[in-house]
C-alpha positions in Angstrom: -60.9 -34.4 47.2 -58.6 -34.3 44.2 -55.0 -35.4 44.6 -52.8 -32.3 44.7 -50.6 -33.8 42.0 -53.4 -33.5 39.5 -54.1 -29.8 40.1 -51.8 -28.5 37.3 -53.7 -30.8 34.8 -57.0 -29.4 36.0 -55.6 -25.9 35.5 -54.7 -26.7 32.0 -58.1 -28.2 31.4 -59.7 -25.0 32.7 -57.6 -23.0 30.3 -58.7 -25.2 27.4 -62.3 -24.8 28.5 -62.0 -21.0 28.5 -60.3 -21.0 25.1 -63.1 -23.2 23.6 -65.7 -20.8 25.2 -63.9 -17.9 23.6 -63.9 -19.6 20.2 -67.6 -20.4 20.5 -68.5 -16.8 21.6 -66.5 -15.4 18.7 -67.9 -17.7 16.0 -70.1 -14.9 14.5 -67.3 -12.5 14.1 -65.8 -12.0 10.6 -62.3 -13.5 10.4 -61.1 -11.5 7.5 -57.9 -12.0 5.6 -54.2 -11.5 6.4 -54.1 -8.2 4.6 -57.3 -7.0 6.2 -58.1 -8.8 9.4 -61.6 -8.8 10.8 -62.8 -8.5 14.4 -62.8 -12.3 14.8 -59.1 -12.8 13.8 -57.5 -12.0 17.2 -59.9 -13.9 19.4 -59.6 -17.0 17.1 -55.8 -17.0 16.9 -55.4 -16.4 20.6 -58.0 -19.1 21.5 -56.4 -21.7 19.1 -52.9 -20.8 20.5 -54.1 -21.2 24.1 -55.7 -24.6 23.3 -52.5 -25.8 21.7 -50.3 -24.6 24.5 -52.6 -25.8 27.3 -53.0 -29.2 25.6 -49.2 -29.5 25.4 -48.9 -28.5 29.1 -51.5 -31.0 30.2 -49.9 -33.8 28.2 -46.5 -33.0 29.6 -47.9 -32.9 33.1 -49.7 -36.2 32.7 -46.5 -37.8 31.3 -44.5 -36.5 34.3 -47.0 -37.9 36.7 -47.0 -41.3 34.9 -43.2 -41.5 34.8 -42.8 -40.7 38.5 -45.8 -42.4 40.3 -44.1 -42.2 43.7 -45.9 -39.3 45.5 -42.7 -38.4 47.4 -41.0 -37.6 44.1 -43.7 -35.4 42.7 -44.2 -31.8 43.9 -47.5 -31.8 45.6 -47.4 -28.2 46.8 -49.4 -26.7 49.6 -52.8 -25.2 49.0 -53.4 -22.3 48.9 -50.1 -21.3 47.3 -48.5 -18.2 48.7 -49.1 -15.1 46.5 -46.5 -12.5 45.8 -48.9 -9.5 45.7 -46.2 -7.0 44.6 -45.3 -9.0 41.6 -49.0 -9.7 40.8 -49.7 -5.9 40.9 -46.6 -4.9 38.9 -47.6 -6.3 35.6 -51.1 -4.7 35.4 -49.4 -1.5 36.6 -46.9 -1.7 33.6 -49.8 -2.2 31.2 -51.6 0.8 32.7 -48.5 2.9 32.5 -48.2 2.1 28.8 -51.8 3.0 28.2 -51.5 6.3 30.1 -48.2 7.4 28.5 -48.4 6.3 24.9 -50.3 9.4 23.8 -48.4 12.1 25.8 -44.9 10.6 25.4 -45.1 8.5 22.3 -44.6 4.8 21.6 -40.9 4.4 22.3 -40.9 6.0 25.8 -44.1 4.2 26.7 -42.7 0.8 25.7 -39.4 1.4 27.7 -41.4 2.6 30.7 -43.7 -0.5 30.5 -40.7 -2.8 30.4 -38.9 -1.1 33.3 -42.0 -1.3 35.5 -42.7 -4.9 34.5 -39.1 -5.8 35.4 -39.8 -4.8 39.0 -42.0 -7.9 39.3 -38.9 -10.0 39.4 -36.6 -8.9 42.2 -33.6 -10.5 40.4 -33.8 -8.2 37.4 -30.6 -6.3 36.6 -30.7 -2.8 35.1 -27.9 -3.6 32.7 -30.1 -6.2 31.1 -33.5 -4.5 31.5 -32.5 -1.3 29.8 -31.1 -2.8 26.6 -34.0 -5.3 26.4 -36.5 -2.5 26.8 -34.7 -0.4 24.2 -34.7 -3.4 21.8 -38.4 -4.0 22.4 -39.2 -0.3 21.8 -37.2 -0.5 18.5 -39.1 -3.6 17.4 -42.4 -2.0 18.3 -41.4 1.1 16.3 -40.3 -1.0 13.3 -43.5 -3.1 13.3 -46.2 -0.5 14.2 -44.8 2.8 12.8 -42.7 1.7 9.8 -44.2 -1.6 8.5 -47.9 -1.2 9.5 -47.9 2.6 9.1 -50.1 3.1 12.2 -50.7 6.7 13.3 -48.6 6.4 16.4 -46.0 9.0 17.2 -42.7 7.3 18.2 -41.6 10.3 20.2 -43.6 13.1 21.7 -42.0 15.1 24.4 -44.4 17.5 26.1 -41.5 19.4 27.7 
């Protein structure tokens, strides 16, 4: 049995393995250029980012374990960890809500709705912070996708 203190390191190694597999599977896709990205651009960039972040996390965890070798000082955690099913279901629900509402309502309301639903995953969220953050995110999405990239997405579309 593997010592519980090394489970985070194994999790990071699993993430690195998945990212390397994604890189290998996407090797035949055209990368493209910055002005005209190909189908291999997104998987490659995400995989390399995941490899970099997981490597940093694994090295940080190993350094933490080496600096505090006393098992009483290191969080071992119980296995299996308790799962907050409401929070786990809220994020996919927010993404689904965005996908369902972006066409009938438009980009800005869909982004705001997505942020509001996702904020329910954390019981400590405050509406006076969530609403301005969701409005700012919607404005940034509008600026990037509608104005700069000129994508054919309507920012507002009220069916009423």
